N, C-alpha and C positions, 0 to 999 in steps of 0.2 A: 906394572907397566903394560899398556895396551899393545897388542900386536899391530903391525903396520896395516894389515888388511882391515882390521876392525876400525882403525882411524879413518881410512878411506871410505868404508861403508857408512860410518857415522856422519861424515861430511856429506856424502851423497844423500843420506836420509834427511839431513837438515835442509839441503837444497830442495829435495822433493817436497818436504813439508812447507817450505817457504813458497814454492810455486803453487802448491795445492791451496794454500791460504789466499794467494793472489787470484786464483781461478774462481774462488767463491763469488757467486753473483754474476759471473760472466757466462758466455756460451762455450766455455772450455770446461770439460768435465774435471772436477777437482780430484777425483780418484785416479783417473788415467792420464790427465793432462793433455787430452786430445779433444779436438773440436770436429763436430760433424760437418761444418762448413766445407772442409776439404772434399767431402764426397760430392759436392756440387760440380767439381771438375769432372767426375765420372758420369754424373747425371747428364751433363752436356752431350757426351758422346753417345750415351744410351738414346737420347732424344734424336740425335742425328741418324743413328742406325735405324731407328723406327721409321724415319721419313724417307730413307733411300729407296725402298721399293716403289714408292709413289712419286717421288721427286728425285730422279737420278742425279740432278745437279747437286744435291746435298752430299753426294759422295766426295766431291772436291773439298767441301767444308770439313767432312769427317776425316779425310786424308790429311788435312792441315792441322788437325788436333794433335797435340803433342803431350806426352806424359810430363807431369810436373811433380817434383818432390813435394812433400808436405810443406816444408819451409818455403820453397819456391812459390807454391800456390798462395801462401799468405803474404809473401813479399809483393805479389802482383794484385792482391785483393784490396777491397775497401772494408774488410772485416774490422769491426770496431776494436777488437782486442788482438789485432794481428801481431803486434810486437810481442805480446805475452805468449801467443801461440807459437811464434818462431822460437823464442827463448826456451819455453817450457818443453819443447819437443826433445831437446837434448837430455831431459830429466825424466822422461816417460819410463816407468818401471819396465824392465825387460819382459815381465809376464804379459804386458800389453803391447809393448813395442814390437816384439818379435812376431806375434801372430798378425798384428796390424801391417807391418812391413811385408810380411809374406803374402797376405791377400792383395795388397796394393801391387806387388810385383806380378802376381798371377793375373790381376786385371789388366795390367799393362801388356803382358805377354798375349793374353787373349785378344785384346784390341788390335795389336800389331798383326797377329795371325789372321784374324777375321778380315781386316781391311785388305790384306794381300789376296785372300780368297775371294772377296767381293770384287776386287779389281779384275781378277781373272774371269769370274762369272760375267761381269759386265762386258769385258772384251769379247767373250765367247757368245754374247747375246743370249744368256740364260736367265731370264727374269725370274723364273720360279726358284732357281738356285739362289739368286740374290735375295729373294723374299725369305726363303728358309734360313739362309745364313744370318740375315739381319734379325729375324725373329728369335732364332735360337740364341744368338750371341747377346741380344739385348736382355733376354730372360736370364741367361747365365750371369751376365754382368750385374743385373739387379739382385740376384741371389748373393753374389760376392759383395755388393754394396751393403746388403743387409747384414752380412757377417762382419764387415768392417765397422758398420754402425754399432753392432752388438759389442765389439771390442772397445770402441770408443766409450760405450756406456758401462764397461766393466767386465765383459765376458773375456775369457781367455781361450775361446774356441778357435781352432784352426781347421782349415780344410784338410780332409784326408785325400790321399792320392786318387781314390776312386772318384771323388767329387771333382777334382781337378781334371781328370781324364774325361769325365762326362761333359764338362764345360767345353773342352777342346775337341770333342769327338768328331764333329762333322767337318 
């Protein structure tokens, strides 16, 4: 007789395999069950941050940007396989889901922090500080997006604390 934990694991494995098979031929990675389309949400804020030093009005648009969960992003998107992306997310293996969720959380924290700091620099009339904050944060976010993309494509890499501190340093 199989132990209860083994039955649960077998069912989870079967579900994973079923979603993996459904992901074949889509823009969802069949290994990780994640899609890079989610990263477009973060690319939007990176572009806005890059424009703020030259077009201060872009700050209002950046401030209006809100974090979205993976599933929320796909509910709001026109992504062809959005229903599969939403369903499959609950079956992403932990070795991918955990580092993915961590880097997404770190990106959201960096964005919130830098937007507050940019607001202060704008209020204080410090355009060079605004330029530096926007430049550093957009570069840091791009590196984090690259890590999230690597996880989506099968890497189990996580950010270490020194990297996180470096992104948040200024």
